[in-house]
C-alpha positions as CSV (number, residue, x, y, z in Angstrom):
1,M,-4.0,2.0,0.3
2,R,-2.4,1.6,3.7
3,L,-6.0,3.0,5.8
4,H,-7.7,0.0,3.6
5,F,-4.4,-2.5,5.3
6,A,-4.2,-1.3,8.5
7,A,-8.4,-1.9,10.0
8,L,-7.8,-5.6,8.2
9,R,-4.8,-5.5,10.1
10,Q,-6.6,-4.2,12.8
11,T,-10.0,-6.7,12.2
12,G,-7.1,-9.7,12.9
13,G,-7.3,-10.5,9.3
14,F,-3.4,-10.6,8.3
15,E,-3.4,-13.7,10.9
16,R,-6.9,-15.2,10.1
17,S,-6.2,-15.1,6.1
18,P,-3.1,-14.5,4.7
19,A,-4.5,-15.6,1.1
20,F,-6.9,-13.6,1.4
21,C,-5.0,-10.0,2.0
22,D,-2.1,-11.3,-0.5
23,Y,-5.7,-10.7,-2.6
24,Y,-6.9,-7.9,-1.3
25,I,-3.0,-6.4,-1.2
26,K,-4.1,-6.8,-5.3
27,F,-7.9,-6.6,-5.6
28,I,-6.3,-2.2,-3.9
29,G,-3.3,-2.2,-6.6
30,H,-5.9,-2.7,-9.5
31,F,-9.1,-1.1,-7.9
32,V,-7.0,2.4,-7.2
33,S,-5.4,2.1,-10.5
34,V,-9.1,3.9,-12.3
35,Y,-8.4,7.0,-10.2
36,E,-5.0,6.9,-9.9
37,A,-2.4,4.5,-12.4
38,T,0.4,5.0,-10.8
39,A,-0.6,4.7,-7.8
40,T,-0.6,0.4,-8.6
41,R,2.5,0.5,-7.7
42,F,2.4,1.1,-4.6
43,A,-0.1,-1.9,-3.0
44,R,2.2,-3.6,-1.5
45,E,4.1,-0.6,0.5
46,S,0.8,0.8,1.9
47,A,0.3,-2.7,3.6
48,R,4.0,-2.9,4.7
49,W,3.8,0.2,6.4
50,S,0.9,-0.9,8.3
51,E,2.5,-3.1,9.9
52,D,3.5,-0.8,12.0
53,P,1.5,0.2,15.0
54,K,3.4,3.0,14.9
55,N,2.5,4.4,11.4
56,V,-0.5,4.4,12.1
57,E,-0.3,6.3,15.7
58,D,1.8,9.3,13.9
59,Y,-0.5,9.1,11.2
60,I,-3.7,9.7,14.2
61,A,-1.8,11.9,15.7
62,N,-0.2,14.5,12.7
63,G,-4.3,15.7,11.8
64,R,-5.1,12.0,9.8
65,R,-1.9,13.7,7.4
66,M,0.6,11.8,6.0
67,E,3.5,14.1,5.8
68,D,6.1,11.0,4.4
69,V,3.9,10.8,1.2
70,I,2.2,14.9,0.6
71,G,3.8,16.8,-2.1
72,A,6.2,13.6,-2.3
73,S,7.1,13.7,-6.7
74,Y,6.2,10.3,-7.9
75,A,10.6,10.5,-8.9
76,R,11.0,10.8,-5.4
77,A,8.0,7.6,-4.5
78,L,9.5,4.4,-6.4
79,E,12.8,5.4,-4.4
80,D,10.8,3.8,-1.1
81,L,9.9,0.6,-2.8
82,S,12.1,-1.8,-3.6
83,E,13.8,-2.1,-7.7
84,E,11.3,-5.4,-8.7
85,E,7.8,-2.9,-7.3
86,A,9.2,0.3,-8.9
87,S,10.7,-1.4,-12.2
88,T,7.2,-4.4,-12.7
89,V,4.6,-3.1,-15.0
90,S,2.3,-5.9,-15.3
91,W,1.3,-5.9,-10.6
92,P,-0.5,-7.5,-9.9
93,Y,-1.4,-9.2,-12.9
94,P,0.1,-12.6,-14.1
95,T,2.4,-12.3,-17.0
96,R,1.2,-15.5,-19.0
């Protein structure tokens, strides 16, 4: 997810179409659940990660490995989220 959002930033997508990017973050959050149900909660964090070009530089310099997430437990990963993101299970689907 982080790389999807980094690529979108590199092409200027976030500046040109914030509404599309909001949709895209939700779409990726939904789509990734096909492979890993718990990953959906981390879509917004992944979009924030992509805001800092140094994160991508570090990723490349580190042999294209994201050491901060490799081997991290789910409980540990939740600590990086806001309380709302960590506790909301309905996102990206609107509640009615």
